MARBA-3410 file (N, C-alpha, C, O; in Angstrom, 1 decimal):
168
-86.6,-23.2,-61.0,-85.2,-23.3,-60.8,-84.5,-22.8,-62.0,-83.5,-22.0,-61.9 ~ -85.0,-23.2,-63.2,-84.4,-22.7,-64.5,-84.5,-21.2,-64.6,-83.5,-20.6,-65.2 ~ -85.5,-20.6,-64.2,-85.7,-19.2,-64.3,-84.7,-18.4,-63.4,-84.3,-17.4,-63.8 ~ -84.4,-19.0,-62.3,-83.4,-18.3,-61.4,-82.0,-18.4,-62.0,-81.3,-17.4,-61.9 ~ -81.7,-19.5,-62.6,-80.4,-19.6,-63.3,-80.3,-18.6,-64.4,-79.2,-18.0,-64.6
-81.3,-18.5,-65.2,-81.3,-17.6,-66.4,-81.1,-16.2,-65.9,-80.4,-15.4,-66.5 ~ -81.8,-15.8,-64.8,-81.7,-14.4,-64.2,-80.3,-14.2,-63.7,-79.7,-13.1,-63.8 ~ -79.7,-15.3,-63.1,-78.4,-15.2,-62.5,-77.4,-15.0,-63.7,-76.4,-14.2,-63.5 ~ -77.5,-15.7,-64.8,-76.6,-15.6,-65.9,-76.7,-14.2,-66.5,-75.7,-13.6,-66.9 ~ -77.9,-13.7,-66.6,-78.1,-12.3,-67.1,-77.5,-11.3,-66.2,-76.8,-10.4,-66.7
-77.6,-11.5,-64.9,-77.0,-10.6,-63.9,-75.5,-10.6,-64.0,-74.9,-9.6,-63.9 ~ -74.9,-11.8,-64.1,-73.5,-12.0,-64.2,-73.0,-11.4,-65.5,-71.9,-10.7,-65.5 ~ -73.7,-11.6,-66.6,-73.3,-11.0,-67.9,-73.3,-9.5,-67.9,-72.4,-8.9,-68.4 ~ -74.4,-9.0,-67.2,-74.5,-7.5,-67.1,-73.3,-7.0,-66.3,-72.8,-5.9,-66.6 ~ -73.0,-7.6,-65.2,-71.9,-7.2,-64.3,-70.6,-7.2,-65.1,-69.8,-6.3,-65.0
-70.4,-8.3,-65.9,-69.2,-8.4,-66.7,-69.1,-7.3,-67.7,-68.0,-6.7,-67.9 ~ -70.2,-7.0,-68.3,-70.2,-5.9,-69.3,-69.9,-4.6,-68.7,-69.1,-3.8,-69.2 ~ -70.5,-4.3,-67.5,-70.2,-3.1,-66.7,-68.7,-3.0,-66.4,-68.1,-2.0,-66.4 ~ -68.1,-4.2,-66.0,-66.7,-4.2,-65.7,-65.8,-3.9,-66.9,-64.9,-3.1,-66.8 ~ -66.1,-4.4,-68.0,-65.4,-4.1,-69.3,-65.5,-2.7,-69.6,-64.5,-2.0,-70.0
-66.7,-2.1,-69.5,-66.9,-0.7,-69.8,-66.1,0.2,-68.9,-65.5,1.2,-69.3 ~ -66.1,-0.2,-67.6,-65.3,0.6,-66.6,-63.8,0.6,-66.9,-63.2,1.6,-66.8 ~ -63.3,-0.6,-67.2,-61.9,-0.7,-67.5,-61.5,0.1,-68.8,-60.6,0.8,-68.8 ~ -62.4,0.0,-69.8,-62.1,0.7,-71.0,-62.2,2.2,-70.8,-61.3,3.0,-71.3 ~ -63.2,2.7,-70.0,-63.3,4.1,-69.7,-62.1,4.6,-68.9,-61.6,5.7,-69.2
-61.7,3.8,-67.9,-60.5,4.2,-67.2,-59.3,4.3,-68.0,-58.5,5.3,-67.9 ~ -59.1,3.4,-68.9,-57.9,3.4,-69.8,-58.0,4.6,-70.7,-57.0,5.3,-70.9 ~ -59.2,4.9,-71.3,-59.3,6.0,-72.2,-59.1,7.3,-71.4,-58.5,8.2,-72.0 ~ -59.6,7.5,-70.2,-59.4,8.7,-69.4,-57.9,8.9,-69.1,-57.4,10.0,-69.2 ~ -57.2,7.8,-68.7,-55.8,7.9,-68.4,-55.0,8.3,-69.7,-54.1,9.1,-69.6
-55.4,7.8,-70.8,-54.8,8.1,-72.1,-55.0,9.5,-72.4,-54.0,10.2,-72.9 ~ -56.2,10.0,-72.2,-56.5,11.4,-72.5,-55.7,12.4,-71.6,-55.2,13.4,-72.0 ~ -55.6,12.0,-70.3,-54.8,12.8,-69.4,-53.3,12.8,-69.7,-52.7,13.9,-69.6 ~ -52.8,11.7,-70.2,-51.4,11.6,-70.6,-51.2,12.5,-71.8,-50.2,13.3,-71.9 ~ -52.1,12.5,-72.8,-52.0,13.4,-74.0,-52.1,14.9,-73.5,-51.4,15.7,-74.1
-52.9,15.2,-72.6,-53.0,16.6,-72.1,-51.8,17.0,-71.4,-51.4,18.2,-71.5 ~ -51.1,16.1,-70.7,-49.9,16.5,-70.0,-48.8,16.8,-71.0,-47.9,17.7,-70.8 ~ -48.8,16.1,-72.2,-47.9,16.4,-73.2,-48.1,17.8,-73.8,-47.2,18.6,-74.0 ~ -49.4,18.1,-74.0,-49.8,19.4,-74.5,-49.4,20.5,-73.5,-48.9,21.6,-73.8 ~ -49.7,20.2,-72.2,-49.4,21.2,-71.1,-47.9,21.5,-71.1,-47.5,22.6,-71.0
-47.1,20.5,-71.2,-45.6,20.7,-71.2,-45.2,21.5,-72.4,-44.3,22.4,-72.3 ~ -45.8,21.2,-73.6,-45.4,22.0,-74.8,-45.8,23.4,-74.7,-45.1,24.3,-75.1 ~ -47.0,23.7,-74.1,-47.5,25.1,-74.0,-46.6,25.8,-73.0,-46.2,26.9,-73.2 ~ -46.3,25.1,-71.9,-45.4,25.8,-70.9,-44.0,26.1,-71.4,-43.5,27.2,-71.2 ~ -43.5,25.2,-72.2,-42.2,25.4,-72.8,-42.2,26.5,-73.8,-41.3,27.4,-73.8
-43.3,26.6,-74.6,-43.4,27.8,-75.6,-43.5,29.1,-74.9,-42.9,30.1,-75.3 ~ -44.2,29.2,-73.8,-44.4,30.4,-73.0,-43.1,30.8,-72.4,-42.7,32.0,-72.4 ~ -42.4,29.8,-71.8,-41.1,30.1,-71.1,-40.1,30.6,-72.1,-39.4,31.6,-71.9 ~ -40.0,30.0,-73.3,-39.1,30.4,-74.3,-39.4,31.8,-74.8,-38.4,32.6,-75.0 ~ -40.7,32.1,-75.0,-41.0,33.4,-75.4,-40.6,34.5,-74.4,-40.0,35.5,-74.8
-40.9,34.3,-73.1,-40.6,35.2,-72.1,-39.1,35.5,-72.0,-38.7,36.6,-71.8 ~ -38.3,34.4,-72.1,-36.9,34.6,-72.1,-36.4,35.3,-73.3,-35.5,36.2,-73.2 ~ -36.9,35.0,-74.5,-36.5,35.7,-75.7,-37.0,37.2,-75.6,-36.2,38.1,-76.0 ~ -38.2,37.5,-75.1,-38.6,38.8,-75.1,-37.8,39.7,-74.1,-37.5,40.9,-74.4 ~ -37.4,39.1,-73.0,-36.6,39.8,-72.0,-35.1,39.8,-72.2,-34.4,40.3,-71.3
-34.6,39.2,-73.3,-33.2,39.2,-73.5,-32.9,40.1,-74.7,-33.4,39.9,-75.8 ~ -31.9,41.0,-74.5,-31.6,42.0,-75.5,-30.1,42.3,-75.3,-29.6,42.5,-74.2 ~ -29.4,42.5,-76.5,-28.0,43.0,-76.4,-27.9,44.0,-77.5,-28.1,43.8,-78.7 ~ -27.5,45.2,-77.1,-27.3,46.4,-78.0,-26.4,46.1,-79.2,-26.4,46.7,-80.2 ~ -25.4,45.1,-78.9,-24.5,44.8,-80.0,-25.0,44.0,-81.1,-24.5,43.9,-82.2
-26.2,43.3,-80.9,-26.9,42.5,-81.9,-28.4,42.7,-81.7,-29.1,41.8,-81.4 ~ -28.9,43.9,-81.9,-30.3,44.2,-81.6,-31.3,43.5,-82.5,-32.4,43.2,-82.1 ~ -30.9,43.1,-83.7,-31.9,42.4,-84.6,-32.1,41.0,-84.2,-33.2,40.4,-84.5 ~ -31.2,40.4,-83.4,-31.4,39.0,-82.9,-32.7,39.0,-82.1,-33.4,38.0,-82.1 ~ -32.9,40.0,-81.3,-34.1,40.1,-80.4,-35.4,39.9,-81.2,-36.2,39.1,-80.9
-35.5,40.7,-82.2,-36.6,40.7,-83.1,-36.8,39.4,-83.9,-37.9,38.9,-84.0 ~ -35.7,38.9,-84.4,-35.7,37.6,-85.1,-36.2,36.4,-84.2,-37.0,35.6,-84.7 ~ -35.8,36.4,-83.0,-36.3,35.3,-82.1,-37.8,35.5,-81.8,-38.5,34.5,-81.8 ~ -38.2,36.7,-81.6,-39.6,36.9,-81.3,-40.5,36.6,-82.5,-41.6,36.1,-82.3 ~ -40.1,36.8,-83.7,-40.8,36.5,-84.9,-41.1,35.0,-85.0,-42.1,34.6,-85.5
-40.2,34.2,-84.6,-40.3,32.7,-84.6,-41.2,32.2,-83.5,-41.7,31.1,-83.7 ~ -41.5,33.0,-82.5,-42.2,32.5,-81.3,-43.6,33.1,-81.2,-44.3,32.7,-80.2 ~ -44.0,33.9,-82.1,-45.3,34.7,-81.9,-46.2,34.5,-83.1,-45.8,34.1,-84.2 ~ -47.4,35.0,-82.9,-48.4,35.0,-84.0,-49.4,36.1,-83.7,-49.3,36.8,-82.7 ~ -50.3,36.4,-84.7,-51.3,37.4,-84.5,-50.8,38.8,-84.3,-49.8,39.2,-85.0
-51.4,39.5,-83.3,-51.0,40.9,-83.1,-49.5,41.0,-82.6,-48.8,42.0,-82.9 ~ -49.1,40.0,-81.8,-47.7,40.1,-81.3,-46.7,40.0,-82.5,-45.7,40.7,-82.5 ~ -47.0,39.1,-83.4,-46.2,38.9,-84.6,-46.2,40.2,-85.5,-45.2,40.7,-85.9 ~ -47.4,40.8,-85.6,-47.5,42.0,-86.5,-46.8,43.2,-85.8,-46.0,43.9,-86.5 ~ -46.9,43.4,-84.5,-46.2,44.4,-83.9,-44.7,44.2,-83.9,-43.9,45.1,-84.2
-44.2,43.0,-83.7,-42.8,42.7,-83.8,-42.3,42.9,-85.2,-41.2,43.4,-85.4 ~ -43.0,42.5,-86.2,-42.5,42.6,-87.6,-42.4,44.1,-88.0,-41.5,44.4,-88.8 ~ -43.2,44.9,-87.4,-43.2,46.4,-87.7,-42.4,47.2,-86.7,-42.4,48.4,-86.8 ~ -41.7,46.5,-85.8,-40.9,47.3,-84.8,-39.5,47.6,-85.3,-39.0,47.1,-86.3 ~ -38.9,48.6,-84.7,-37.6,49.0,-85.0,-36.8,49.0,-83.7,-37.4,49.1,-82.6
-35.5,48.9,-83.8,-34.6,49.0,-82.6,-34.7,50.3,-81.9,-34.6,51.3,-82.6 ~ -34.9,50.3,-80.6,-34.9,51.6,-79.9,-33.5,52.2,-79.8,-32.6,51.6,-79.2 ~ -33.3,53.4,-80.4,-32.0,54.0,-80.3,-31.5,54.3,-78.9,-30.3,54.4,-78.7 ~ -32.5,54.5,-78.0,-32.1,54.8,-76.6,-31.4,53.6,-76.0,-30.4,53.7,-75.3 ~ -32.0,52.4,-76.3,-31.4,51.2,-75.7,-30.0,50.9,-76.3,-29.1,50.5,-75.5
-29.8,51.3,-77.5,-28.4,51.1,-78.1,-27.5,52.2,-77.5,-26.3,51.9,-77.2 ~ -28.0,53.4,-77.4,-27.2,54.5,-76.8,-26.8,54.2,-75.4,-25.7,54.6,-75.0 ~ -27.7,53.6,-74.6,-27.4,53.3,-73.2,-26.6,51.9,-73.1,-26.3,51.5,-72.0 ~ -26.3,51.3,-74.2,-25.6,50.1,-74.2,-26.3,49.0,-73.4,-25.7,48.3,-72.5 ~ -27.6,48.9,-73.6,-28.5,48.1,-72.8,-28.3,46.6,-73.1,-28.3,46.2,-74.3
-28.1,45.8,-72.1,-28.0,44.4,-72.2,-28.9,43.8,-71.1,-28.7,44.1,-69.9 ~ -29.9,43.0,-71.5,-30.8,42.4,-70.5,-30.7,40.9,-70.7,-30.6,40.4,-71.9 ~ -30.8,40.2,-69.7,-31.0,38.7,-69.7,-32.1,38.3,-68.8,-32.3,38.9,-67.7 ~ -32.9,37.3,-69.2,-34.0,36.9,-68.5,-34.0,35.4,-68.3,-33.6,34.6,-69.2 ~ -34.3,35.0,-67.1,-34.4,33.6,-66.8,-35.7,33.3,-66.1,-36.0,33.9,-65.1
-36.4,32.3,-66.6,-37.7,31.9,-66.1,-37.5,31.1,-64.8,-36.7,30.1,-64.9 ~ -38.2,31.5,-63.7,-38.0,30.7,-62.5,-39.2,29.8,-62.2,-39.1,28.8,-61.5 ~ -40.4,30.1,-62.8,-41.6,29.2,-62.7,-42.6,29.6,-63.8,-42.6,30.7,-64.3 ~ -43.4,28.6,-64.1,-44.5,28.8,-65.0,-45.6,27.8,-64.7,-45.4,26.7,-64.1 ~ -46.8,28.2,-65.1,-48.0,27.4,-64.7,-49.1,27.6,-65.8,-49.4,28.7,-66.1
-49.6,26.5,-66.3,-50.6,26.5,-67.3,-51.9,26.7,-66.5,-52.3,26.0,-65.7 ~ -52.6,27.8,-66.9,-53.9,28.1,-66.2,-55.1,27.8,-67.0,-56.2,27.7,-66.5 ~ -54.9,27.5,-68.3,-56.1,27.1,-69.2,-55.5,26.4,-70.4,-54.4,26.7,-70.9 ~ -56.2,25.3,-70.8,-55.7,24.6,-72.0,-56.8,24.0,-72.7,-57.7,23.3,-72.1 ~ -56.9,24.2,-74.0,-57.8,23.6,-74.9,-57.1,23.0,-76.1,-55.8,23.1,-76.1
-57.8,22.5,-77.1,-57.1,21.9,-78.2,-56.3,23.0,-79.0,-55.2,22.7,-79.5 ~ -56.8,24.2,-79.1,-56.2,25.2,-79.9,-55.8,26.5,-79.2,-55.3,27.4,-79.8 ~ -55.9,26.5,-77.9,-55.5,27.7,-77.1,-55.1,27.4,-75.7,-55.4,26.3,-75.2 ~ -54.3,28.3,-75.1,-53.9,28.0,-73.7,-53.5,29.4,-73.1,-53.3,30.4,-73.8 ~ -53.4,29.4,-71.8,-52.9,30.5,-71.0,-51.9,30.0,-70.0,-52.1,29.0,-69.4
-50.8,30.8,-69.9,-49.7,30.4,-69.0,-49.3,31.6,-68.3,-49.1,32.7,-68.8 ~ -49.1,31.4,-67.0,-48.5,32.5,-66.1,-47.0,32.1,-65.9,-46.6,31.0,-65.6 ~ -46.2,33.1,-66.1,-44.7,33.0,-66.0,-44.1,34.0,-65.0,-44.5,35.1,-65.0 ~ -43.2,33.5,-64.2,-42.4,34.4,-63.3,-41.0,34.3,-63.8,-40.4,33.2,-63.9 ~ -40.3,35.4,-64.0,-39.0,35.5,-64.5,-38.1,36.5,-63.7,-38.6,37.5,-63.3
-36.8,36.2,-63.7,-35.9,37.2,-63.1,-35.1,37.8,-64.3,-34.7,37.1,-65.2 ~ -35.0,39.1,-64.3,-34.3,39.8,-65.3,-33.2,40.7,-64.8,-33.3,41.3,-63.7 ~ -32.1,40.6,-65.5,-30.9,41.5,-65.1,-30.8,42.5,-66.2,-30.7,42.1,-67.4 ~ -30.7,43.8,-65.9,-30.6,44.8,-66.9,-29.3,45.6,-66.6,-29.0,46.0,-65.5 ~ -28.5,45.6,-67.6,-27.2,46.3,-67.5,-27.1,47.4,-68.6,-27.7,47.2,-69.7
-26.5,48.5,-68.3,-26.4,49.6,-69.3,-25.5,50.7,-68.7,-24.9,50.5,-67.7 ~ -25.6,51.8,-69.4,-24.9,53.0,-69.0,-25.9,54.1,-68.7,-26.8,54.4,-69.5 ~ -25.7,54.8,-67.6,-26.5,55.9,-67.2,-26.3,57.0,-68.2,-25.1,57.4,-68.4 ~ -27.3,57.6,-68.9,-27.1,58.6,-69.9,-26.5,59.9,-69.3,-25.8,60.6,-70.1 ~ -26.8,60.2,-68.1,-26.3,61.5,-67.5,-24.9,61.4,-67.0,-24.0,62.2,-67.3
-24.6,60.3,-66.2,-23.3,60.2,-65.6,-22.3,59.4,-66.4,-21.1,59.5,-66.2 ~ -22.8,58.5,-67.2,-21.9,57.6,-68.0,-21.5,56.4,-67.2,-20.7,55.6,-67.7 ~ -22.0,56.3,-66.0,-21.6,55.1,-65.1,-22.5,53.9,-65.5,-23.6,54.0,-66.0 ~ -21.8,52.8,-65.2,-22.5,51.5,-65.5,-23.7,51.3,-64.4,-23.5,51.6,-63.3 ~ -24.8,50.9,-64.9,-25.9,50.6,-64.0,-26.3,49.1,-64.2,-26.1,48.5,-65.2
-26.9,48.6,-63.1,-27.3,47.2,-63.1,-28.6,47.1,-62.2,-28.6,47.5,-61.1 ~ -29.6,46.5,-62.8,-30.9,46.3,-62.0,-31.3,44.8,-62.1,-31.0,44.2,-63.1 ~ -31.8,44.4,-61.0,-32.4,43.0,-61.0,-33.9,43.1,-60.6,-34.2,43.8,-59.7 ~ -34.7,42.5,-61.5,-36.1,42.6,-61.3,-36.8,41.3,-61.4,-36.3,40.4,-62.1 ~ -37.9,41.1,-60.7,-38.8,40.0,-60.8,-40.0,40.3,-61.6,-40.7,41.3,-61.2
-40.3,39.6,-62.6,-41.5,39.9,-63.5,-42.5,38.8,-63.4,-42.1,37.6,-63.4 ~ -43.7,39.2,-63.5,-44.8,38.2,-63.7,-45.5,38.6,-65.0,-46.0,39.7,-65.2 ~ -45.7,37.5,-65.8,-46.2,37.7,-67.2,-47.3,36.7,-67.4,-47.1,35.5,-67.1 ~ -48.4,37.1,-68.1,-49.4,36.2,-68.6,-49.3,36.1,-70.1,-49.2,37.1,-70.8 ~ -49.3,34.9,-70.6,-49.2,34.7,-72.1,-50.5,33.9,-72.5,-50.9,32.9,-71.9
-51.0,34.3,-73.6,-52.1,33.5,-74.3,-51.5,32.9,-75.6,-50.9,33.7,-76.4 ~ -51.6,31.6,-75.7,-51.0,30.9,-76.8,-52.0,30.3,-77.7,-53.1,30.0,-77.2 ~ -51.7,30.1,-79.0,-52.6,29.4,-79.9,-51.7,28.3,-80.6,-50.5,28.5,-80.8 ~ -52.4,27.3,-81.0,-51.7,26.2,-81.8,-51.9,26.5,-83.3,-53.0,26.6,-83.8 ~ -50.7,26.6,-83.9,-50.7,26.8,-85.4,-49.7,25.8,-85.9,-48.5,25.8,-85.5
-50.1,25.0,-86.9,-49.2,24.1,-87.6,-48.4,23.2,-86.6,-47.2,23.0,-86.7 ~ -49.1,22.7,-85.6,-48.6,21.8,-84.5,-47.5,22.5,-83.7,-46.6,21.8,-83.1 ~ -47.6,23.8,-83.6,-46.7,24.6,-82.7,-47.5,25.5,-81.8,-48.5,26.1,-82.3 ~ -47.0,25.7,-80.6,-47.7,26.7,-79.8,-46.9,28.0,-79.9,-45.7,28.1,-79.7 ~ -47.7,29.1,-80.2,-47.1,30.4,-80.4,-47.8,31.4,-79.6,-49.0,31.3,-79.3
-47.1,32.4,-79.1,-47.7,33.5,-78.3,-48.5,34.5,-79.1,-47.9,35.1,-80.0 ~ -49.8,34.6,-78.8,-50.6,35.5,-79.5,-50.9,36.8,-78.7,-51.3,37.8,-79.3 ~ -50.6,36.7,-77.4,-50.9,37.9,-76.6,-50.1,37.7,-75.3,-50.0,36.6,-74.8 ~ -49.5,38.8,-74.7,-48.9,38.7,-73.4,-49.1,40.0,-72.7,-49.2,41.0,-73.3 ~ -49.0,39.8,-71.4,-49.2,41.0,-70.5,-48.3,41.0,-69.3,-48.3,40.0,-68.6
-47.5,42.0,-69.2,-46.7,42.2,-68.0,-47.6,42.6,-66.8,-48.1,43.7,-66.8 ~ -47.7,41.7,-65.8,-48.6,41.9,-64.7,-47.9,42.8,-63.6,-48.5,43.6,-63.0 ~ -46.7,42.4,-63.4,-46.0,43.2,-62.3,-44.5,43.1,-62.5,-43.9,42.2,-63.2 ~ -43.8,44.0,-61.9,-42.3,44.0,-61.9,-41.9,44.6,-60.6,-42.3,45.7,-60.3 ~ -41.0,43.9,-59.9,-40.5,44.4,-58.7,-39.0,44.2,-58.5,-38.5,43.2,-59.1
-38.3,45.1,-57.8,-36.9,45.0,-57.7,-36.5,43.7,-56.9,-37.2,43.4,-55.9 ~ -35.4,43.1,-57.2,-34.9,41.9,-56.5,-33.9,42.3,-55.4,-33.9,41.7,-54.4 ~ -33.1,43.3,-55.7,-32.0,43.7,-54.8,-32.2,45.1,-54.4,-31.4,45.6,-53.6
END
């Protein structure tokens, strides 16, 4: 009789231990997912901000375009941006573009890197060089961005324009 009670107490103790482990593991997993959603939101926000900055240009203040991109990029994107010059054709055509992100999605996320797909609408205004008439184009762009974490900030290290199609 005493042997059965001892086995029962051991079995109940083991079940209790498993319950404590399961609760702790569930809490830890939920906490980890919550932390990842914060990272996911930060990565998505950085990619959206970069795509809007990259696609927004005003010939009256061309250096602002470059300055915004320098703050949002790293690696080869930063190097190319730092060594770039204002396109005289864009200034001559009085080019003004504005970009608005309509959707974004994180496709990969690690501690120090991420990939985000972004869809944006862009309005391009300017002057036709031959006729001198005002032109206006509306396009839908799809862009992939690769981001890295530097100094607790997500910065765009690479981006690729996947497609561009007219909206109107």
